[in-house]
NUSELUM-749181 format. One record per residue: residue number from 1; x, y, z of N, C-alpha, C in turn. Coordinates in nm, 4 decimals, decimal comma. Last residue first. Example, Ala and Ser with C-alpha at 12.3 -4.5 7.8 and 13.67 -1.06 7.14 Angstrom:
<rs>
 num   n.east  n.north     n.up  ca.east ca.north    ca.up   c.east  c.north     c.up
   2   1,2850  -0,2250   0,7080   1,3670  -0,1060   0,7140   1,2900   0,0030   0,7870
   1   1,3190  -0,5690   0,7800   1,2300  -0,4500   0,7800   1,3200  -0,3300   0,7800
</rs>
This chain:
<rs>
 num   n.east  n.north     n.up  ca.east ca.north    ca.up   c.east  c.north     c.up
 195  21,1321  13,9670   3,1590  21,2561  13,8899   3,1407  21,3145  13,8611   2,9672
 194  20,9665  14,1357   3,3717  21,0052  14,1503   3,2453  21,1427  14,0892   3,2252
 193  20,7284  14,1520   3,5942  20,8662  14,1213   3,5863  20,9037  14,0869   3,4460
 192  20,4792  14,3311   3,8202  20,5088  14,2927   3,6538  20,6470  14,2613   3,6652
 191  20,2549  14,3123   4,0916  20,3950  14,3416   4,0308  20,4045  14,2645   3,8931
 190  19,9174  14,4648   4,0935  20,0092  14,3631   4,1463  20,1378  14,4213   4,0667
 189  19,5530  14,5553   4,1493  19,7130  14,6054   4,1362  19,7918  14,5144   4,1549
 188  19,2309  14,6513   4,0173  19,3353  14,5516   4,0727  19,4735  14,6224   4,0818
 187  18,8830  14,6095   3,9439  18,9869  14,6763   3,9906  19,1062  14,5854   4,0268
 186  18,5982  14,5344   3,7655  18,7180  14,5094   3,8473  18,7957  14,5906   3,8361
 185  18,2392  14,4381   3,6483  18,3818  14,5272   3,6570  18,4674  14,4770   3,7581
 184  17,9814  14,3345   3,4191  18,0594  14,3640   3,5588  18,1676  14,4419   3,5438
 183  17,6860  14,2729   3,2403  17,7943  14,3699   3,2753  17,8501  14,3919   3,4224
 182  17,5785  14,0032   3,0649  17,6068  14,0635   3,1917  17,7161  14,1713   3,1963
 181  17,4114  13,9241   2,7838  17,5201  13,9633   2,8332  17,5273  14,0503   2,9497
 180  17,1944  13,6244   2,7774  17,1922  13,7879   2,7676  17,3588  13,8097   2,8252
 179  17,1507  13,3391   2,7882  17,1042  13,4120   2,6710  17,1302  13,5794   2,6668
 178  17,2448  13,2754   3,0367  17,1073  13,2845   3,0113  17,0590  13,3698   2,9007
 177  17,5567  13,4530   3,0422  17,4615  13,3522   3,0940  17,3310  13,3693   3,0915
 176  17,8249  13,6121   2,9543  17,7052  13,5491   2,8886  17,6516  13,4389   2,9355
 175  18,0070  13,8855   3,0717  17,9916  13,7361   3,0560  17,8346  13,7120   2,9920
 174  18,2581  14,1453   3,0948  18,1247  14,0625   3,0279  18,1259  13,9427   3,0470
 173  18,3999  14,3344   3,2547  18,3984  14,2098   3,2552  18,2645  14,1812   3,2117
 172  18,6428  14,6090   3,2549  18,5049  14,5865   3,2328  18,4887  14,4192   3,2070
 171  18,9053  14,6921   3,4701  18,8509  14,6193   3,3590  18,6865  14,6234   3,3369
 170  19,2147  14,8498   3,5747  19,0672  14,8791   3,5856  19,0054  14,7762   3,4625
 169  19,5238  14,8318   3,7349  19,4192  14,8343   3,6454  19,2529  14,8490   3,6648
 168  19,8558  14,8946   3,7941  19,7090  14,9339   3,8438  19,6435  14,9258   3,7318
 167  20,1853  14,7736   3,8670  20,0592  14,8180   3,7676  19,9178  14,8168   3,8472
 166  20,5065  14,7995   3,9054  20,3977  14,8064   3,9650  20,2884  14,8492   3,8939
 165  20,8189  14,6574   3,7404  20,6947  14,7406   3,7528  20,5802  14,7222   3,8604
 164  21,1325  14,5642   3,7008  21,0328  14,5356   3,7569  20,9186  14,6606   3,7372
 163  21,3629  14,5475   3,5380  21,2981  14,4581   3,5080  21,1514  14,4577   3,5910
 162  21,4624  14,8276   3,6646  21,4788  14,7860   3,5127  21,4016  14,6779   3,4949
 161  21,1948  14,9362   3,9113  21,3576  14,9103   3,8650  21,3664  14,8620   3,7169
 160  20,9700  15,0410   3,9010  21,0396  15,0296   4,0092  21,1734  15,0013   4,0048
 159  20,7421  15,2388   3,6897  20,8905  15,1337   3,7025  20,9135  15,1685   3,8422
 158  20,4088  15,1350   3,6695  20,4938  15,2343   3,7254  20,6464  15,1639   3,7715
 157  20,1369  15,1278   3,4255  20,2581  15,0628   3,4980  20,3562  15,1469   3,5551
 156  19,8136  15,1610   3,3969  19,9173  15,2181   3,4337  20,0215  15,1131   3,4750
 155  19,5442  15,0083   3,2242  19,6016  15,0461   3,3502  19,7252  15,1523   3,3166
 154  19,2297  14,8685   3,0843  19,3756  14,8995   3,0964  19,4098  14,9384   3,2282
 153  18,9853  14,6321   2,9275  19,0248  14,7774   3,0272  19,1868  14,7915   2,9816
 152  18,8261  14,3793   2,9428  18,8674  14,4436   2,8631  18,8876  14,5913   2,9193
 151  18,7287  14,0185   2,9235  18,7699  14,1263   3,0063  18,8279  14,2284   2,8955
 150  18,4540  13,7923   2,8871  18,5724  13,8666   2,8114  18,6173  13,9480   2,9300
 149  18,3323  13,4737   2,8562  18,3484  13,5743   2,9060  18,4652  13,6777   2,8598
 148  18,0995  13,1937   2,8167  18,1986  13,2714   2,7477  18,1930  13,4051   2,8381
 147  18,0646  12,9859   3,1221  18,0141  13,0403   2,9984  18,1169  13,1420   2,9405
 146  17,8970  12,7991   3,4084  18,0237  12,8337   3,3114  17,9853  12,8957   3,1840
 145  17,8296  12,7163   3,7362  17,8080  12,7702   3,5956  17,9257  12,8230   3,5297
 144  17,7483  12,5188   3,9778  17,8465  12,5553   3,9310  17,8189  12,6056   3,7580
 143  17,4499  12,6212   4,1467  17,5846  12,5497   4,1507  17,7067  12,5863   4,0817
 142  17,1738  12,7500   4,1937  17,3127  12,7931   4,1884  17,4297  12,7008   4,2340
 141  16,9781  12,5579   4,2655  16,9910  12,5982   4,1099  17,1019  12,6484   4,0973
 140  17,1259  12,3926   4,5358  17,0313  12,4317   4,4454  17,0394  12,4675   4,2917
 139  17,4312  12,5378   4,6883  17,3673  12,4129   4,6501  17,2317  12,4705   4,5444
 138  17,6082  12,7251   4,8081  17,4593  12,7028   4,8564  17,3773  12,5659   4,8096
 137  17,8388  12,7876   4,6527  17,8384  12,6541   4,7517  17,7134  12,6537   4,8175
 136  17,8637  12,8401   4,3219  17,8317  12,8768   4,4524  17,7838  12,7494   4,5514
 135  18,1141  12,9248   4,1045  18,0962  12,8227   4,1874  17,9984  12,8786   4,2987
 134  18,1789  13,0099   3,7616  18,1128  13,0866   3,9184  18,0757  12,9392   3,9787
 133  18,3611  13,1176   3,5047  18,3087  13,0070   3,5792  18,2574  13,0642   3,6967
 132  18,4298  13,1998   3,1725  18,4221  13,2655   3,3075  18,3250  13,1374   3,3595
 131  18,6873  13,2215   2,9124  18,5966  13,1309   2,9623  18,5592  13,1954   3,1317
 130  18,7471  13,4743   2,6736  18,7811  13,3617   2,7554  18,6787  13,2680   2,8062
 129  18,9499  13,7711   2,5399  18,8025  13,6822   2,5167  18,8414  13,5522   2,6382
 128  19,0775  14,0387   2,6389  19,1078  13,9338   2,6525  18,9717  13,8286   2,6495
 127  19,2309  14,3296   2,5754  19,1024  14,2740   2,5446  19,1227  14,1233   2,5655
 126  19,4045  14,6109   2,7242  19,4105  14,4835   2,6629  19,2522  14,4406   2,6699
 125  19,6458  14,8812   2,7543  19,5324  14,8602   2,7361  19,5121  14,7112   2,6928
 124  19,8859  15,1034   2,9279  19,8542  14,9912   2,8582  19,6939  14,9762   2,8294
 123  20,1487  15,3555   2,9926  19,9970  15,3259   2,9892  19,9858  15,1867   2,8973
 122  20,4016  15,3808   3,2074  20,3793  15,3230   3,0939  20,2211  15,2409   3,0654
 121  20,6184  15,6130   3,3942  20,5000  15,5377   3,3776  20,4556  15,5002   3,2231
 120  20,9052  15,6809   3,3759  20,8662  15,6196   3,4795  20,7062  15,5771   3,4839
 119  21,0109  15,6589   3,0176  20,9877  15,7448   3,1572  20,9170  15,6418   3,2582
 118  21,0941  15,5354   2,7791  21,1985  15,5416   2,9297  21,1396  15,6052   3,0154
 117  20,8122  15,3389   2,6871  20,8984  15,4567   2,6908  21,0111  15,4455   2,7787
 116  20,5464  15,1892   2,5465  20,6809  15,1730   2,6301  20,7703  15,2614   2,5860
 115  20,2508  15,1479   2,5523  20,3172  15,2656   2,5230  20,4405  15,2450   2,6090
 114  20,0646  14,8295   2,4802  20,1157  14,9163   2,5592  20,2151  15,0317   2,4835
 113  19,8309  14,6166   2,4247  19,8803  14,7237   2,3735  19,9482  14,7976   2,4716
 112  19,7485  14,2824   2,4176  19,7651  14,3479   2,5210  19,8820  14,4728   2,4214
 111  19,5250  14,0541   2,2788  19,6067  14,1495   2,2525  19,6177  14,2408   2,3796
 110  19,4379  13,7142   2,4703  19,4345  13,8156   2,3829  19,5279  13,9253   2,3464
 109  19,2982  13,4986   2,6839  19,4052  13,5504   2,6363  19,3775  13,6235   2,4706
 108  19,1406  13,3555   3,0045  19,1480  13,4242   2,8735  19,3056  13,4506   2,8292
 107  18,9820  13,2471   3,2921  19,0959  13,2404   3,2036  19,0610  13,2733   3,0487
 106  18,8259  13,3027   3,5726  18,8438  13,3511   3,4371  18,9774  13,3230   3,4115
 105  18,6068  13,2324   3,8627  18,7281  13,2024   3,7829  18,7030  13,2422   3,6558
 104  18,4664  13,2382   4,1828  18,4786  13,2733   4,0528  18,6254  13,2403   3,9807
 103  18,2322  13,1608   4,4336  18,3557  13,1527   4,4013  18,3859  13,1870   4,2486
 102  17,9941  13,2605   4,6633  18,0585  13,2546   4,5317  18,1961  13,2486   4,5396
 101  17,7590  13,2510   4,8723  17,9010  13,2448   4,8703  17,9613  13,1710   4,7542
 100  17,5019  13,4531   4,9773  17,5702  13,4237   4,8798  17,6924  13,3804   4,8731
  99  17,3758  13,5115   5,1998  17,3303  13,4335   5,1520  17,3833  13,3885   5,0332
  98  17,5369  13,7424   5,3213  17,5212  13,6103   5,3948  17,4496  13,5440   5,3269
  97  17,7828  13,8778   5,0737  17,6438  13,8740   5,1630  17,6369  13,7723   5,1999
  96  18,0176  13,8859   4,9720  17,9684  13,9746   5,0682  17,8517  13,9707   5,1342
  95  18,3323  13,6628   4,8897  18,1960  13,6992   4,9167  18,1219  13,8121   4,9827
  94  18,6364  13,5492   4,7329  18,5495  13,6230   4,8417  18,3941  13,6496   4,8027
  93  18,7670  13,4427   4,5553  18,7408  13,3574   4,6470  18,6990  13,4434   4,7414
  92  18,8770  13,4030   4,1926  18,8049  13,5013   4,3233  18,7557  13,4192   4,4156
  91  19,1195  13,4237   3,9858  19,0705  13,3765   4,0594  18,9961  13,4058   4,1919
  90  19,2182  13,4536   3,6516  19,1940  13,5400   3,7658  19,0917  13,4114   3,8528
  89  19,4730  13,4386   3,4264  19,3785  13,3844   3,4615  19,3500  13,4611   3,6146
  88  19,5829  13,5198   3,0617  19,5575  13,5595   3,1990  19,4664  13,4423   3,2759
  87  19,8223  13,6082   2,8132  19,7253  13,5019   2,8581  19,7138  13,5362   3,0187
  86  19,8719  13,8304   2,5429  19,8831  13,8165   2,6723  19,7580  13,6829   2,7074
  85  20,0922  13,9401   2,3003  20,0067  13,8444   2,3237  19,9902  13,8048   2,4841
  84  20,1351  14,2864   2,2248  20,1892  14,1788   2,2839  20,0581  14,0414   2,3036
  83  20,2663  14,5757   2,0389  20,1843  14,4702   2,0950  20,2370  14,3573   2,1301
  82  20,3704  14,9295   2,1355  20,4094  14,7493   2,1299  20,2698  14,6564   2,1315
  81  20,4710  15,2072   2,0479  20,3610  15,1478   2,0763  20,3584  14,9971   2,0269
  80  20,7963  15,3470   2,1914  20,7238  15,2451   2,0869  20,5671  15,1989   2,1500
  79  21,0304  15,5770   2,2213  20,9230  15,5251   2,2420  20,8762  15,4266   2,1480
  78  21,2524  15,7435   2,1037  21,2237  15,7436   2,2657  21,1030  15,6455   2,3032
  77  21,2241  15,7049   1,8469  21,3773  15,6968   1,9177  21,3508  15,6905   2,0527
  76  20,9524  15,4559   1,7551  21,0315  15,5952   1,7650  21,1662  15,5607   1,8194
  75  20,7155  15,3025   1,6122  20,8363  15,2621   1,6920  20,9187  15,4079   1,6438
  74  20,4144  15,1086   1,6176  20,4944  15,2324   1,5793  20,6093  15,2407   1,6697
  73  20,3814  14,8326   1,6754  20,2861  14,9279   1,5673  20,3320  15,0374   1,5417
  72  20,5937  14,5834   1,7136  20,5832  14,7208   1,7200  20,4865  14,7740   1,6360
  71  20,5179  14,2449   1,8077  20,5604  14,3558   1,7389  20,5315  14,4837   1,7631
  70  20,4932  14,0592   2,0189  20,4694  13,9968   1,9316  20,5367  14,1259   1,8160
  69  20,6001  13,9774   2,3459  20,5953  14,0662   2,2745  20,5971  14,0304   2,1137
  68  20,3992  13,8105   2,5793  20,5214  13,7962   2,4954  20,5170  13,9112   2,3975
  67  20,2767  13,7684   2,9087  20,2653  13,8146   2,7929  20,3955  13,7890   2,7059
  66  20,0892  13,6134   3,1659  20,1986  13,6107   3,0921  20,1786  13,6631   2,9413
  65  19,9131  13,6521   3,4965  19,9433  13,6532   3,3475  20,0691  13,6553   3,3066
  64  19,6955  13,6178   3,7368  19,8274  13,5946   3,7193  19,8210  13,5946   3,5564
  63  19,5120  13,7742   4,0435  19,5265  13,7250   3,8978  19,6746  13,7026   3,8619
  62  19,2802  13,6771   4,3069  19,4286  13,7055   4,2628  19,4453  13,6869   4,1217
  61  19,0215  13,8342   4,4965  19,1156  13,7518   4,4396  19,2457  13,7718   4,3920
  60  18,6907  13,8857   4,6180  18,8386  13,9372   4,6104  18,9234  13,8326   4,5705
  59  18,3989  13,9370   4,4770  18,5022  13,8527   4,4907  18,6276  13,9153   4,4968
  58  18,0673  14,0195   4,5152  18,1772  14,0768   4,4950  18,2988  13,9713   4,5184
  57  17,7111  14,0180   4,4085  17,8134  13,9928   4,4872  17,9542  14,0248   4,4487
  56  17,3939  13,9516   4,3292  17,4900  14,0665   4,3238  17,5887  14,0297   4,4274
  55  17,2085  13,7068   4,1425  17,2693  13,7235   4,2535  17,3553  13,8564   4,2283
  54  17,1009  13,6208   3,8917  17,0061  13,6837   3,9704  17,0752  13,7321   4,1037
  53  17,3023  13,5701   3,7569  17,2412  13,4511   3,7478  17,1646  13,5203   3,8439
  52  17,5328  13,8632   3,8421  17,4924  13,7602   3,7651  17,4089  13,6479   3,8506
  51  17,6935  14,1218   3,9098  17,5610  14,0600   3,9248  17,5327  13,9662   3,8099
  50  18,0235  14,1499   4,0683  17,9361  14,0994   3,9747  17,7985  14,0915   4,0071
  49  18,3367  14,2821   4,0829  18,1909  14,3075   4,1360  18,0972  14,2548   4,0374
  48  18,6611  14,2292   4,2097  18,5550  14,1938   4,1090  18,4262  14,2067   4,1598
  47  18,9867  14,3116   4,3079  18,8747  14,3279   4,3188  18,7676  14,3346   4,2174
  46  19,2984  14,1449   4,2962  19,1866  14,1874   4,2008  19,0837  14,1908   4,2901
  45  19,6564  14,1544   4,3410  19,5238  14,1330   4,3692  19,4155  14,1998   4,2881
  44  19,8920  13,9683   4,1351  19,8363  14,0654   4,2040  19,6849  14,0543   4,2494
  43  20,1490  13,9482   3,8680  20,0618  13,9007   3,9509  20,0203  13,9604   4,0460
  42  20,3188  13,8754   3,5310  20,2711  13,9472   3,6463  20,1737  13,8670   3,7522
  41  20,5815  13,8587   3,3256  20,4736  13,7944   3,3830  20,4295  13,8758   3,5179
  40  20,6828  13,9057   2,9799  20,6411  13,9540   3,1053  20,5477  13,8450   3,1821
  39  20,9644  13,9297   2,7533  20,8295  13,8560   2,8174  20,8207  13,9211   2,9444
  38  21,1760  14,0958   2,6547  21,0284  14,0651   2,5621  20,9165  13,9840   2,6072
  37  21,3539  14,3193   2,8545  21,3269  14,1889   2,8053  21,1965  14,1745   2,7069
  36  21,4519  14,5689   2,9395  21,3927  14,4900   3,0401  21,3079  14,3566   3,0008
  35  21,6017  14,7410   2,7861  21,6593  14,6444   2,8384  21,5886  14,5439   2,9430
  34  21,4301  14,8506   2,4757  21,4365  14,8585   2,6362  21,5160  14,7340   2,6810
  33  21,4922  14,9707   2,2009  21,5127  14,8409   2,2492  21,5102  14,8635   2,4176
  32  21,4139  15,1528   1,8969  21,3982  15,1434   2,0749  21,4083  14,9969   2,1507
  31  21,4596  15,0504   1,6755  21,5185  15,1329   1,7035  21,5441  15,1684   1,8628
  30  21,5026  14,6691   1,6189  21,4472  14,7814   1,6654  21,5277  14,9258   1,7114
  29  21,4866  14,4232   1,4166  21,5662  14,5137   1,4482  21,4762  14,6228   1,4963
  28  21,3623  14,0831   1,4456  21,3360  14,2119   1,3885  21,4282  14,3345   1,4819
  27  21,4180  13,8182   1,5519  21,4894  13,8572   1,4282  21,4667  13,9913   1,4031
  26  21,2766  13,8396   1,7686  21,4276  13,8241   1,8086  21,4847  13,8738   1,6426
  25  20,9961  13,8295   1,6780  21,0591  13,9417   1,7410  21,1798  13,9419   1,7324
  24  21,0033  13,5494   1,5695  20,9861  13,6785   1,4928  21,0420  13,8161   1,5428
  23  21,0050  13,4291   1,7847  21,1306  13,4044   1,6775  21,1206  13,5271   1,5841
  22  20,8027  13,4935   1,9149  20,9376  13,5193   1,9743  21,0224  13,4998   1,8937
  21  20,5953  13,4319   1,7742  20,6091  13,5694   1,7525  20,7478  13,5703   1,8546
  20  20,5878  13,1585   1,7464  20,6112  13,2304   1,6300  20,6567  13,3678   1,6508
  19  20,5523  13,0874   2,0313  20,6547  13,0328   1,9473  20,6710  13,1204   1,8336
  18  20,3073  13,2437   2,0770  20,4443  13,2593   2,1666  20,5779  13,2125   2,0840
  17  20,1418  13,0981   1,9211  20,1578  13,2655   1,8893  20,2838  13,2833   1,9702
  16  20,1293  12,8259   2,0196  20,1654  12,8573   1,8717  20,2071  13,0160   1,8815
  15  20,0289  12,8847   2,2640  20,1788  12,8208   2,2724  20,2365  12,8664   2,1367
  14  19,7766  12,9869   2,2501  19,8829  13,0819   2,2984  20,0144  13,0246   2,2848
  13  19,6619  12,7741   2,1322  19,6769  12,8785   2,0627  19,7995  12,9760   2,0864
  12  19,6849  12,5644   2,3472  19,7747  12,5631   2,1965  19,7812  12,6591   2,1473
  11  19,4817  12,7082   2,4996  19,6252  12,6944   2,5375  19,7307  12,6773   2,4460
  10  19,2615  12,7059   2,3580  19,3164  12,8395   2,4124  19,4510  12,8596   2,4178
   9  19,2236  12,4472   2,3362  19,2293  12,5196   2,2244  19,2865  12,6349   2,2235
   8  19,2050  12,3589   2,6100  19,3031  12,2876   2,5288  19,3217  12,3938   2,4435
   7  18,9581  12,4999   2,6623  19,0666  12,5393   2,7378  19,2027  12,4988   2,6617
   6  18,7838  12,3553   2,5041  18,8003  12,4731   2,4721  18,9242  12,5637   2,5499
   5  18,7794  12,0889   2,5866  18,8349  12,1060   2,4809  18,8761  12,2751   2,4338
   4  18,6798  12,1671   2,9112  18,8277  12,1196   2,8567  18,8688  12,1331   2,7213
   3  18,4462  12,2847   2,8333  18,5253  12,3197   2,9328  18,6673  12,2971   2,8914
   2  18,1848  12,2684   2,7341  18,2919  12,2554   2,6303  18,4113  12,2962   2,7106
   1  17,9172  12,0473   2,7925  18,0154  12,1173   2,8191  18,1600  12,1237   2,7693
</rs>
């Protein structure tokens, strides 16, 4: 299994991206410079629906993510289309059927594009390739299964204060078990802090 080497590689890549882009972003002059900061941390609730390994179930869970501003794709006097590097982890702990008790875990990283402006609402999208794991507590064939996965989606961030936003999001979750791609989805909400 490639769990530890893969995760180590993803983590080292994110650290390198963060170091390089932080230095580049600080050196770049911007027409539109929000006072909320270049780094973002977030945490919240996530509902995930899965149809995996012959089982249909959903998880209630938590997500946590970290983003750093890379550069602006388009900059104007009142707004900018901004690119960030995002790393995220989603931990699912619920189940819905009496015969399936499943836990899920996803960790990934990739681009996060947002339309930053001075208004109350900020739309954004992201694409996060990574690693998906399911742990079924029933035993037998369905024990712990890991494979490539990705999340792709977006949402809206609503301004609460200068450095705090409330986000809502929806994601397509793709997984690759048993030589096929499975389609799943999630919706969530949580708090974002900029610094």
